[in-house]
DSSP file (Angstrom, degrees, kcal/mol; ACC not computed):
  #  RESIDUE AA STRUCTURE BP1 BP2  ACC     N-H-->O    O-->H-N    N-H-->O    O-->H-N    TCO  KAPPA ALPHA  PHI   PSI    X-CA   Y-CA   Z-CA
    1    1 A X              0   0    0      0, 0.0     0, 0.0     0, 0.0     0, 0.0   0.000 360.0 360.0 360.0 151.6    0.0    0.0    0.0
    2    2 A X        -     0   0    0      0, 0.0     0, 0.0     0, 0.0     0, 0.0   0.374 360.0-122.9-107.3   5.2    1.3    3.4   -0.8
    3    3 A X  S    S+     0   0    0      1,-0.1     0, 0.0     3,-0.0     0, 0.0   0.640  78.4 120.4  61.9  15.0    0.0    5.6    2.1
    4    4 A X  S >  S-     0   0    0      5,-0.0     3,-2.1     2,-0.0    -1,-0.1   0.517  71.2-136.3 -84.6  -5.9   -1.7    7.8   -0.5
    5    5 A X  T 3   -     0   0    0      1,-0.3     3,-0.1     0, 0.0    -1,-0.0   0.865  70.0 -51.2  49.8  44.4   -5.1    7.1    1.1
    6    6 A X  T 3  S+     0   0    0      1,-0.2     2,-0.6     0, 0.0    -1,-0.3   0.417 109.4 124.4  81.1  -2.2   -6.7    6.7   -2.2
    7    7 A X    <   -     0   0    0     -3,-2.1    -1,-0.2     1,-0.0     2,-0.1  -0.841  61.8-126.3-100.0 125.6   -5.4    9.9   -3.7
    8    8 A X        -     0   0    0     -2,-0.6     2,-0.1    -3,-0.1     3,-0.1  -0.380  25.4-118.2 -66.1 136.5   -3.4    9.6   -6.9
    9    9 A X        -     0   0    0      1,-0.1    -1,-0.1    -2,-0.1     2,-0.0  -0.431  39.2 -94.9 -66.9 151.4    0.0   11.3   -6.7
   10   10 A X        -     0   0    0      1,-0.1    -1,-0.1    -2,-0.1     3,-0.1  -0.365  44.2-107.3 -67.7 149.8    0.6   14.1   -9.2
   11   11 A X        -     0   0    0      1,-0.2    -1,-0.1    -3,-0.1     3,-0.1  -0.251  44.0 -81.0 -72.6 163.5    2.2   13.2  -12.5
   12   12 A X        -     0   0    0      1,-0.1     2,-0.3    -2,-0.0    -1,-0.2  -0.305  50.7-107.9 -62.9 145.7    5.7   14.2  -13.4
   13   13 A X        -     0   0    0     -3,-0.1     2,-0.6     1,-0.0    -1,-0.1  -0.626  27.2-142.9 -78.4 134.4    6.2   17.8  -14.6
   14   14 A X        -     0   0    0     -2,-0.3     2,-0.6    -3,-0.1    -1,-0.0  -0.869  11.9-139.7-100.0 123.2    6.9   18.0  -18.3
   15   15 A X        +     0   0    0     -2,-0.6     2,-0.3     0, 0.0    -2,-0.0  -0.707  29.5 169.6 -83.0 122.5    9.3   20.7  -19.1
   16   16 A X        -     0   0    0     -2,-0.6    -2,-0.0     1,-0.0     0, 0.0  -0.914  42.2 -87.0-131.2 155.5    8.4   22.7  -22.3
   17   17 A X        -     0   0    0     -2,-0.3     2,-0.1     1,-0.1     3,-0.1  -0.296  49.7-108.7 -59.6 144.8    9.8   25.9  -23.7
   18   18 A X        -     0   0    0      1,-0.1     2,-0.2     3,-0.0    -1,-0.1  -0.414  35.7-102.9 -72.8 151.8    8.1   29.1  -22.4
   19   19 A X        -     0   0    0     -2,-0.1    -1,-0.1     1,-0.1     3,-0.1  -0.520  41.3-107.3 -74.1 144.8    5.9   31.1  -24.7
   20   20 A X        -     0   0    0     -2,-0.2    -1,-0.1     1,-0.1     2,-0.1  -0.345  43.7 -92.1 -67.6 153.1    7.6   34.2  -26.1
   21   21 A X        -     0   0    0      1,-0.1    20,-0.4    75,-0.1     2,-0.2  -0.360  40.6-102.9 -70.2 148.2    6.4   37.5  -24.8
   22   22 A X        +     0   0    0      1,-0.1    18,-0.3    18,-0.1    -1,-0.1  -0.490  36.9 178.2 -66.8 134.8    3.6   39.5  -26.5
   23   23 A X        +     0   0    0     16,-2.5    71,-3.1     1,-0.2     2,-0.4   0.725  59.6  40.9-106.2 -34.4    4.9   42.3  -28.6
   24   24 A X  E     -AB  39  93A   0     15,-2.1    15,-2.6    69,-0.2     2,-0.5  -0.951  52.0-166.0-125.9 138.5    1.8   43.9  -30.1
   25   25 A X  E     -AB  38  92A   0     67,-2.4    67,-2.7    -2,-0.4     2,-0.6  -0.993  15.5-166.8-116.1 122.1   -1.7   44.7  -28.8
   26   26 A X  E     -AB  37  91A   0     11,-2.8    11,-2.4    -2,-0.5     2,-0.6  -0.942   7.9-160.9-113.3 118.3   -4.2   45.5  -31.7
   27   27 A X  E     +AB  36  90A   0     63,-2.6    63,-2.3    -2,-0.6     2,-0.3  -0.890  31.0 156.7 -96.2 118.1   -7.5   47.1  -30.8
   28   28 A X  E     -A   35   0A   0      7,-2.5     7,-2.8    -2,-0.6     2,-0.3  -0.985  43.7-108.8-146.5 149.2   -9.7   46.4  -33.8
   29   29 A X  E     +A   34   0A   0     -2,-0.3     2,-0.3    56,-0.3     5,-0.2  -0.596  35.1 174.9 -78.9 138.8  -13.5   46.2  -34.6
   30   30 A X  E >   -A   33   0A   0      3,-2.9     3,-1.2    -2,-0.3    51,-0.1  -0.902  68.4 -15.3-146.7 113.0  -14.8   42.8  -35.4
   31   31 A X  T 3  S-     0   0    0     -2,-0.3     3,-0.1     1,-0.2    -2,-0.0   0.845 128.7 -49.8  65.8  29.8  -18.5   42.1  -36.0
   32   32 A X  T 3  S+     0   0    0      1,-0.2     2,-0.4     0, 0.0    -1,-0.2   0.383 123.1  88.0  90.3  -4.3  -19.6   45.4  -34.5
   33   33 A X  E <  S-A   30   0A   0     -3,-1.2    -3,-2.9    -5,-0.0     2,-0.4  -0.928  77.8-113.7-127.0 154.6  -17.6   45.1  -31.2
   34   34 A X  E     -A   29   0A   0     -2,-0.4    17,-1.8    -5,-0.2    18,-0.3  -0.712  35.5-174.9 -88.4 130.9  -14.0   46.1  -30.4
   35   35 A X  E     -AC  28  50A   0     -7,-2.8    -7,-2.5    -2,-0.4     2,-0.5  -0.879  21.3-133.7-121.5 154.7  -11.6   43.3  -29.6
   36   36 A X  E     -AC  27  49A   0     13,-3.2    13,-2.3    -2,-0.3     2,-0.4  -0.965  19.8-165.2-109.6 128.1   -8.0   43.2  -28.5
   37   37 A X  E     -AC  26  48A   0    -11,-2.4   -11,-2.8    -2,-0.5     2,-0.5  -0.961   7.1-150.4-114.6 125.5   -5.7   40.8  -30.3
   38   38 A X  E     -AC  25  47A   0      9,-2.7     8,-3.1    -2,-0.4     9,-1.3  -0.866  17.4-173.6-102.5 132.7   -2.3   39.9  -28.8
   39   39 A X  E     -AC  24  45A   0    -15,-2.6   -16,-2.5    -2,-0.5   -15,-2.1  -0.886  21.6-129.1-124.8 150.0    0.5   39.1  -31.2
   40   40 A X    >   -     0   0    0      4,-2.1     3,-2.0    -2,-0.3   -18,-0.1  -0.332  46.7 -92.9 -79.4 172.4    4.1   37.9  -30.8
   41   41 A X  T 3  S+     0   0    0    -20,-0.4    -1,-0.1     1,-0.3   -19,-0.1   0.786 131.2  58.7 -57.7 -28.6    6.9   39.8  -32.6
   42   42 A X  T 3  S-     0   0    0      2,-0.1    -1,-0.3     1,-0.0     3,-0.1   0.407 121.9-112.5 -80.2   5.0    6.4   37.5  -35.5
   43   43 A X    <   +     0   0    0     -3,-2.0     2,-0.5     1,-0.3    -2,-0.1   0.789  65.2 153.1  64.4  31.1    2.8   38.7  -35.7
   44   44 A X        -     0   0    0      1,-0.0    -4,-2.1     2,-0.0    -1,-0.3  -0.811  49.2-116.9 -85.7 128.3    1.5   35.3  -34.6
   45   45 A X  E     +C   39   0A   0     -2,-0.5    -6,-0.2    -6,-0.2     3,-0.1  -0.451  40.5 165.9 -69.4 132.8   -1.9   35.6  -32.8
   46   46 A X  E     +     0   0A   0     -8,-3.1     2,-0.3     1,-0.4    -7,-0.2   0.658  62.6   1.8-118.3 -29.7   -1.7   34.4  -29.2
   47   47 A X  E     -C   38   0A   0     -9,-1.3    -9,-2.7     2,-0.0    -1,-0.4  -0.989  50.6-166.6-156.5 157.1   -5.0   35.7  -27.6
   48   48 A X  E     +C   37   0A   0     -2,-0.3     2,-0.3   -11,-0.2   -11,-0.2  -0.961  24.4 142.3-149.4 133.7   -8.1   37.6  -28.5
   49   49 A X  E     -C   36   0A   0    -13,-2.3   -13,-3.2    -2,-0.3     2,-0.1  -0.932  55.1 -53.3-159.3 177.4  -10.6   39.0  -26.1
   50   50 A X  E >   -C   35   0A   0     -2,-0.3     3,-1.2   -15,-0.2   -15,-0.3  -0.378  40.5-143.6 -65.4 131.6  -13.0   41.9  -25.4
   51   51 A X  T 3  S+     0   0    0    -17,-1.8   -16,-0.2     1,-0.3    -1,-0.2   0.573  91.3  73.8 -75.5  -9.3  -11.1   45.3  -25.7
   52   52 A X  T 3  S+     0   0    0    -18,-0.3    -1,-0.3     4,-0.1    -2,-0.1   0.406  72.2 114.1 -84.3   1.9  -13.2   46.8  -22.9
   53   53 A X  S X> S-     0   0    0     -3,-1.2     4,-1.2     1,-0.1     3,-0.5  -0.340  75.9-121.9 -75.2 156.6  -11.4   44.8  -20.2
   54   54 A X  H 3> S+     0   0    0      1,-0.2     4,-2.2     2,-0.2     5,-0.2   0.813 110.0  64.2 -64.5 -31.8   -9.3   46.4  -17.5
   55   55 A X  H 3> S+     0   0    0      1,-0.2     4,-2.5     2,-0.2    -1,-0.2   0.860  99.7  52.8 -64.8 -33.8   -6.3   44.3  -18.6
   56   56 A X  H <> S+     0   0    0     -3,-0.5     4,-2.0     2,-0.2    -1,-0.2   0.921 109.0  49.7 -65.8 -43.1   -6.3   46.1  -22.0
   57   57 A X  H  X S+     0   0    0     -4,-1.2     4,-1.1     1,-0.2    -2,-0.2   0.924 113.1  46.4 -59.3 -44.5   -6.2   49.5  -20.3
   58   58 A X  H  < S+     0   0    0     -4,-2.2     3,-0.3     1,-0.2    -2,-0.2   0.891 112.0  50.3 -67.3 -41.0   -3.3   48.4  -18.1
   59   59 A X  H  < S+     0   0    0     -4,-2.5    -1,-0.2     1,-0.2    -2,-0.2   0.844 120.4  34.2 -66.4 -34.0   -1.3   46.9  -21.0
   60   60 A X  H >< S+     0   0    0     -4,-2.0     3,-2.1    -5,-0.2    -1,-0.2   0.454  83.0 128.5-105.2  -0.1   -1.6   50.0  -23.2
   61   61 A X  T 3< S+     0   0    0     -4,-1.1     3,-0.1    -3,-0.3    -3,-0.0  -0.338  83.7   6.0 -59.6 126.7   -1.6   52.7  -20.5
   62   62 A X  T 3  S+     0   0    0      1,-0.3     2,-0.4    -2,-0.1    -1,-0.3   0.343 102.5 117.5  87.2  -8.8    1.1   55.4  -21.5
   63   63 A X    <   -     0   0    0     -3,-2.1    -1,-0.3     1,-0.0     2,-0.2  -0.758  66.3-120.9 -99.4 138.7    1.9   53.8  -24.8
   64   64 A X        -     0   0    0     -2,-0.4    29,-0.5    29,-0.1     2,-0.4  -0.534  24.6-135.0 -72.7 141.0    1.3   55.7  -28.1
   65   65 A X        -     0   0    0     -2,-0.2     2,-0.3    27,-0.1    27,-0.2  -0.755  17.6-163.0 -97.3 146.0   -1.1   54.1  -30.5
   66   66 A X  B     -D   91   0A   0     25,-2.3    25,-2.8    -2,-0.4     3,-0.1  -0.802  20.5-138.1-118.1 163.3   -0.2   53.9  -34.2
   67   67 A X        +     0   0    0     -2,-0.3     3,-0.4    23,-0.2    23,-0.1  -0.450  61.6 124.8-116.4  55.6   -2.6   53.2  -37.1
   68   68 A X    >   +     0   0    0      1,-0.2     3,-2.2     2,-0.1     6,-0.3   0.280  32.2 106.3 -99.6   8.1   -0.2   50.9  -39.0
   69   69 A X  T 3  S+     0   0    0     20,-0.4    -1,-0.2    17,-0.3    18,-0.2   0.610  72.6  63.5 -67.2 -10.0   -2.5   47.9  -39.2
   70   70 A X  T 3  S+     0   0    0     -3,-0.4    -1,-0.3    16,-0.2    -2,-0.1   0.453  82.3 107.2 -90.1  -1.7   -3.0   48.6  -42.9
   71   71 A X  S X  S-     0   0    0     -3,-2.2     3,-1.2    15,-0.1     4,-0.2  -0.274  86.2-106.8 -76.8 168.7    0.6   47.9  -43.7
   72   72 A X  G >  S+     0   0    0      1,-0.3     3,-1.8     2,-0.2     4,-0.4   0.836 114.8  67.6 -61.0 -36.4    2.0   44.8  -45.5
   73   73 A X  G 3  S+     0   0    0      1,-0.3     4,-0.4     2,-0.1    -1,-0.3   0.786 105.2  42.9 -58.3 -29.0    3.4   43.4  -42.3
   74   74 A X  G <> S+     0   0    0     -3,-1.2     4,-2.4    -6,-0.3    -1,-0.3   0.403  83.4  99.9 -97.4   0.3   -0.1   42.9  -41.0
   75   75 A X  T <4 S+     0   0    0     -3,-1.8    -1,-0.2    -4,-0.2    -2,-0.1   0.927  89.7  36.5 -57.8 -49.6   -1.7   41.5  -44.1
   76   76 A X  T >4 S+     0   0    0     -4,-0.4     3,-1.1    -3,-0.2    -1,-0.2   0.943 118.3  50.1 -68.6 -46.2   -1.5   37.8  -42.9
   77   77 A X  T 34 S+     0   0    0     -4,-0.4     3,-0.2     1,-0.3    -1,-0.2   0.828 122.2  31.5 -64.6 -34.2   -2.2   38.5  -39.2
   78   78 A X  T >< S+     0   0    0     -4,-2.4     3,-1.8     1,-0.2    -1,-0.3  -0.070  79.2 128.9-116.0  29.9   -5.3   40.6  -39.9
   79   79 A X  T <   +     0   0    0     -3,-1.1    -1,-0.2     1,-0.3    -2,-0.1   0.772  67.9  59.9 -58.6 -30.5   -6.5   38.9  -43.1
   80   80 A X  T 3  S+     0   0    0     -3,-0.2     2,-0.3    -4,-0.2    -1,-0.3   0.423  92.0  85.2 -83.6   3.5  -10.0   38.5  -41.8
   81   81 A X  S <  S-     0   0    0     -3,-1.8   -51,-0.1     1,-0.1    -3,-0.1  -0.793  79.2-113.4-106.0 145.6  -10.6   42.2  -41.3
   82   82 A X     >  -     0   0    0     -2,-0.3     4,-2.5     1,-0.1     5,-0.2  -0.243  29.7-108.9 -69.5 162.1  -11.8   44.8  -43.9
   83   83 A X  H  > S+     0   0    0      1,-0.2     4,-2.1     2,-0.2     5,-0.2   0.905 121.4  52.8 -59.6 -42.8   -9.6   47.6  -45.1
   84   84 A X  H  > S+     0   0    0      2,-0.2     4,-1.5     1,-0.2    -1,-0.2   0.894 109.6  48.6 -64.5 -42.6  -11.8   50.1  -43.1
   85   85 A X  H  > S+     0   0    0      1,-0.2     4,-0.9     2,-0.2   -56,-0.3   0.915 113.1  47.4 -61.3 -44.1  -11.3   48.0  -39.9
   86   86 A X  H  < S+     0   0    0     -4,-2.5   -17,-0.3     1,-0.2     3,-0.2   0.844 109.0  53.8 -68.0 -31.2   -7.6   47.8  -40.3
   87   87 A X  H  < S+     0   0    0     -4,-2.1    -1,-0.2     1,-0.2    -2,-0.2   0.821 113.5  42.4 -69.8 -31.7   -7.3   51.5  -41.1
   88   88 A X  H  < S+     0   0    0     -4,-1.5    -1,-0.2    -5,-0.2    -2,-0.2   0.537  91.2 114.1 -91.9  -6.6   -9.1   52.4  -37.9
   89   89 A X     <  -     0   0    0     -4,-0.9     2,-0.5    -3,-0.2   -20,-0.4  -0.313  61.0-135.2 -67.3 147.9   -7.3   49.8  -35.7
   90   90 A X  E     -B   27   0A   0    -63,-2.3   -63,-2.6   -23,-0.1     2,-0.5  -0.898  16.3-161.2-101.4 130.0   -5.0   50.9  -32.9
   91   91 A X  E     -BD  26  66A   0    -25,-2.8   -25,-2.3    -2,-0.5     2,-0.4  -0.962   4.8-169.6-115.0 124.8   -1.6   49.2  -32.7
   92   92 A X  E     -B   25   0A   0    -67,-2.7   -67,-2.4    -2,-0.5     2,-0.7  -0.946  12.6-147.7-111.9 130.1    0.3   49.3  -29.5
   93   93 A X  E     -B   24   0A   0    -29,-0.5   -69,-0.2    -2,-0.4     2,-0.2  -0.885  18.6-145.3 -98.8 116.8    3.9   48.1  -29.3
   94   94 A X        -     0   0    0    -71,-3.1     2,-0.6    -2,-0.7   -34,-0.1  -0.518  17.2-115.2 -81.2 145.5    4.7   46.6  -25.8
   95   95 A X              0   0    0     -2,-0.2    -1,-0.1     1,-0.2   -72,-0.0  -0.734 360.0 360.0 -77.0 120.3    8.1   47.0  -24.2
   96   96 A X              0   0    0     -2,-0.6    -1,-0.2   -75,-0.1   -75,-0.1   0.352 360.0 360.0-126.6 360.0    9.7   43.6  -23.8
């Protein structure tokens, strides 16, 4: 008997590489509501959520917004958005 009293011991921890830090926060309209999309430096999407959350305000506080979402660098990452949505989008570059 293993003295575990019927409780299974935790499994071994699997070491995996850490996720790279988020570099860009893009605030963009999607389907009539504003969403925040988080991207790595490679412009790979990592998360998407409501832009009205407190976390978005904290992440972007004091950072200047640019309107560069219409540039070629963002074509693949924001392919599902219209030209008007991309032109109005705010792009924040985070300090990492």
